[in-house]
C-alpha positions in Angstrom: 93.0 156.9 43.5 90.3 159.1 42.5 91.7 162.7 42.6 88.5 164.3 42.3 87.2 163.0 45.8 88.4 165.3 48.5 90.3 163.7 51.2 89.5 164.4 54.8 92.7 165.3 56.6 93.2 165.0 60.4 95.9 166.4 62.7 96.8 165.1 66.1 94.7 166.6 68.9 98.1 167.2 70.7 99.2 169.5 68.0 98.7 173.4 68.5 98.3 176.0 65.7 101.9 176.9 65.9 103.5 173.5 65.8 105.1 171.9 62.8 102.8 168.9 62.3 101.7 166.2 59.8 98.2 165.4 58.8 96.8 162.0 57.8 93.9 161.1 55.5 92.4 157.8 54.8 92.4 156.7 51.2 89.5 155.0 49.5 91.7 151.8 49.3 92.3 152.0 53.1 95.9 153.2 52.5 97.0 156.7 54.1 98.0 160.0 52.6 100.5 162.1 54.8 101.2 165.7 54.2 102.9 168.8 55.9 100.3 170.9 57.7 102.3 174.0 56.9 101.8 173.3 53.0 98.4 171.7 52.5 98.4 172.4 48.8 101.8 170.6 48.3 102.2 167.0 47.2 101.6 164.2 49.8 103.0 160.8 50.4 100.8 157.9 50.0 101.0 154.6 51.8 99.2 151.3 51.1 97.0 150.0 53.9 99.5 147.1 54.6 102.5 149.4 54.8 100.5 151.7 57.1 99.6 148.8 59.5 103.3 147.9 59.7 104.2 151.4 60.5 101.7 151.7 63.3 102.6 148.2 64.7 106.3 149.5 64.7 105.3 152.6 66.6 103.3 150.5 69.1 106.1 147.9 69.8 109.0 150.4 69.6 110.2 148.5 66.5 112.2 151.3 65.1 115.2 151.3 67.5 
């Protein structure tokens, strides 16, 4: 990943300024970066595009029970 390119972080529209939230950014390889909104300068988790799709599919189908 090119660390010189800035990421565009998004937070859920359901979040308020006082909530503990996560933010997500799309990576150049179509993966995702996930970070804590309270600590934007801290490290973030990186997910491949394939792993992210599996995660979203699990959320939509209630596959994590």
